[in-house]
N, C-alpha and C positions, 0 to 999 in steps of 0.2 A: 626196342627203342629206335631202330631204323622206321618202323611204321608210325612213330611219334614225329620224328625228323620229316618224314614226308608229308604226314598231314599238316606240320609247320609250314613247310615249304608252298605245299599247296595254298594254305589259307593266305600266306604272304603273297602268292601269286594272284590270288583272287581280290584281294585288298588293293594291290596295286592296279589291276584292272579296272575295279569300281573307281579308284581314285581318278585313273586317266579319262575313263568315261565321263566322269561329273565334271573334271576340268576341261573337256572339250564341249560338254554341254553347256556349262557355264560361260565359255569362251564365245561360242558361237551365239548363245543368247546377247551376250553383250554386244558381239559385231553388229547383230541385227538391230539392236536398239539405237546404238550411238551411230549416228550418220557420218561421223568424222573421222578419216582415217589417221592412225598412228597418233591418237588424241593424247597419249601421255609422252609423247615424243621418244620413247625409248627406241625405234628404229632407226637407223643411221646407215648413211654411205661409208662414211669414214669418222674416226673419233677425231674431236678438233684439237689442234695444235695452239690456236692464237683465236683472237676475238676476231669478229667479221667474217666467220666462216658457216654462218648458217646456210646459205645458198648452196654449197657444196656437201656439207654434212647431213642437214634433214632431209629424210626421207617423206614423199608424200605431201610436204609444204614447200612453197617457195617464197621469196621477198620481191613483193612486184615494185621494185624501185630502181632507177637507174645509178644512184649513188647509195652505198650500205648495203653491206650483204647479210645484216642480222647475225646473231650470234647463238651460238648451241653449246652447252655446257654437260658434259659428262663426269661422272665420279672415277672412271676408267683413264680419263685423260691424264697424259703426264706433263701436260701444260700447267704452270701457275696462273695462267690467263683464263683458261677455259675448264677448270674443274669445279666442282660443286661445293668442297668443302671451304675453297677460296678461289676467288678468280679476280679479274682484272676491274669488275665494278662492286666488289665486296664479298660476302659470302651468305651462302644459303644452302641449306639440305633440301634436296627435291621433296616436292610435296608427296609423291611416292616414287616408287621405283628409283632409277638411277640417273635421270636426265631431264633436263628441261631447256628451253628456250629463252630468247630473250631479244628485245628491241630497244634502239636508242631514239631518242627524239632531241632533236638540236635547232638551232636557228636555221640552219642551212639544209638539212634535209631530215627525213624522217623514214623510220622503218615499219614494215608491216608484214603480217603473216596472212599467206594466202593460200587454201586448199580447194581442191574439187570435192564436192560431197559424194558420198558413196552412192546417194540416189537422189535425184530431183526432189525437193519439197513439193507437198501436195496443196493445191488450192484451198484456202478456206481451214486447214489443219494448222492447228497450235503446235508450236515446238518450244522446249524450253532449252535454253542455253546457258552454260555454268562452265567457269575457268577459274582459275587461281593466280592472283599477281603478286609479286612481293618488289618492292623498290630496290633497286642496287643502293648500298649504305656507304659508298664513297662520301666523304664530307662535301666534295663540289658538286653534287647532282641536285637538280632540282626535283619537285613533285608536281604532277599533273592532275586537274580536276576532272578530266572526262576522257574516255575510250569510246570506240563504237565497233560496230559490225556492219559490213555491207555485203548484201546478197545480190549477185549478178548472174544472167544467163550465161555469160562468158568470162574468160581470164581477163583482168584488166591490169594496167601499167599506172601506179599512182604518179602524177608529177610531183617533183621535190618543193617547188616554189609557188605552187597556184593551190588556192583553197577549193573545194567542192562547192556545186552550185546547189546540192541540196544536202539534208540531213543525213546520216547513216540511217539503215533500216533498225538498227537497235543503238540505244544510246546508253552509257553508264556515266552516271554523273555523281562526284561528291565534292561539295563546294568547301570542305576542308582539307581537300586534295587528299590523294592517295599516298600516304607517308608511310606506311607499314614497311618496316624493312627488316625487322626480326623474324616475322613469321609471314604466313600466307594469308591473302585476303581473298575471300569469295566474291566474284562478280556473277551475277545470275540475272536472267530477264526471260519474257515469255514473248515470242514473235509469232503472228499468224500470216502465214504464207498465201502468196499471190499465184503460186504455181510456175513462176519462171526461174525458180531460183536452182542453181546448179553449181555456184563456187562461193564460197565465203571469204571475206577480207576482215582481219581485224588489226585495228591499231588505234593511234591516237589522231583522229583526224581533224583537220581545220574545216570546219564547214559554215555556211551561213544558214539562218533562219529567218524567214521573211514573215512579218505579220501586216496588219493595216497601215501602220505608221511608221516602222522602221525594219531595217536588216541589221540583224546582230550577228556576230562572228563570235564562235567559240573555239577555245584552244588555241589561239594564235600566239599567246604569251607563254614563255618558256622561263620558270621562276628559277633562281639560283644563282651563284658568282659568276658560272661560264654559260648560263642557259642552255644546260645538259641535263635531260634526264635518261634513264635507264630501268625496264623492268623486267624482271624474270617472268616467265608464264610457264604454268603446268597444268595438267589434267584438263583439257578442253574437251567438253561434249555437247551435243547437240541431239535431244531425244523428242520423238512426239510425244506431247504431252499426256495425252490419253494412254501411253504405255508406260507412264512414269511410275504409277502406283497402282497396283493390282490388287493389293491386301490392305485394308485399313489397319490391321494389326502392325504394319510396319512404321505407322505414324506415332510420334512420341505419346500423344493422349490416346491410348485405346479405349474402344467404346465397347461395352460389354452389355449385352442383352439383359442381363440381370440388375445391373446398375442403372441402366439408362433412365427409365421413366422418373421423370419430376426432380431429378437430380442434375444440379448446375456442374457443366464439365468447363474447366477452365483450358483453353487452349493456347499453352506456353508460348507457342512461337508466332501466333497471330499477333503481331506487336505493330505500334505506329512510332513515328518520330514525333518529338513534342510538338503539340499544337497543330498535328497533322491527322487526315483521315485517310490520306492514300495508303494503301495496302504496299508493305515493303516484300521484295523479292521472297525474303526468307519465310514468309507465310504462305508460300504455295504449296508445300508439302502438307500441312494440316489441312489447309482449305481442301486439297483434292482428295486427303482422306475422308474429310467431313463430307463431301459430295459423292463419294463412292459409298459411304455408308448409307446416306439417304436415297440414292439411285436403287440399292439392294434392298431396301426396306420402304416401299413407297406407301405404306400406310403410317409411317412416322412422321410428325411434325416437328418443328424446331422454332423456339424462341429464342432470339439472337439478343443481347444485350451488351452495349458496350461502357466501358467505364474510363475514367480519366485519373491523373493524379491531382492534387489539391494545388497546383500554380495556375493562378489567374482567377476570373470572376467565376462565382459559382454558376450564374447563368449561362455562361460562355462554356463551361465544361459541359454542362447539360446538353448544349446544343452538339458539342464536338462528339460527346459519347453517342449521341443519337445518329450522328454521320459515320461514324466507325463501324457502329452495328449494321447501317443501311449498306456500306462498303461490303461487307461479308455478305449479306443477303443479294446484293447485285452480282458478285463474283459466283455465287452458287446458282444465279439464273443462267449465267453464261455456260454453266456444266449442266443445263437440261433439269434443273430442279426446278419444279413448277413454283412461283412464288406464292401461291396461294398456300402453301404448306410451311410459309414462313412467316415469321413476324420480327420486326426490329424496334428495340426501345435503347433510351439511354438512361444512365442514373448517375451520370457525371462523376464526382468525387465523393458521393456519399456512401459508398461501400467499399473502403480500402480493404485489401488482403494482408498489407504489411504497411509500417509506418513510412509517412512519405518524407522522412528527414534525411534520407540519402537519395543519391541518383538511382542507384539500382533500386532502392524500393518505389520509387515514382516510376521505374521503368516498368515493373512487375505490375503495378496499379493501372497502367495503361494498357487495357486487357479487353478479350471478348470471352463472354462466357455463353453456353448454349444449354437450354434445357430441351430435353426432348419429351414428348408427350402424344 
């Protein structure tokens, strides 16, 4: 019996050692990939007791404005105003962990989040940024149409009453506004670095864009009865794009050697907005998986076919479907896949995979298929 108990203790110790080694390896790998410190806002200087305490509570992040302190919410906070289950601006469970942060957007001042990158960005390298936002659900809050990121080579202080002279480095826009207050909404984009970036600032910037005929100002108006908006923010990452997907088997659409020749593969997440051929950010994971597969199999060629729903004229849909296929081909070319290995064509609305009588069905029919040969 003693020998058995000793064996159990030894085995338990071994399991614990393996677990902690694995945990360390995972955390270390994650730290190497994500360039943002404290990206899930779990680390803090002190627990919040009220709103407006982001500056003093948040670790590794600052609120670069003269007016407004930003907000920090933690499930361990004993304050009704700064908890996660319920707080001053509403209620929202963290996207992960026990904490998240928040920024206010008002007519007289705006709050932003700023941090120093763990390492400067490399010139010409592409990075994917991703974060989750949720609007406060207090009835008097308004909703914004756009957010942005500015990369700089030094810390900046944002003036409260003056717009920027140039657009942010990364822009997130939703013409229907970011209204989700019951769950978390993901924002994601790809950014190509110029090599000077050492700091990152996120917020709802008032900025101006100039074209040949006019200057247009974005985000200057704040809707709502009090002209006041508040957004919770969680799980903010910035990763080198070429390090994001190393194994095509992590992509939802798995490509198998046995089933690939001549079979049409539907890439479920390579999707498009109605009437448009621009790739959505949610498409990048599968696109990168496809690029990795083609890169690892240099003799394989791919025929890319775009499809649409049945809304609109058939001839217009045919043109649109070809543009969608071409958008995929162009993206693969940026990932060093020789265009001579790729062909693009469109079939319009002639081959639906589900009835077009619901929005969900039409969404599925706006798709891309790839045949390998």
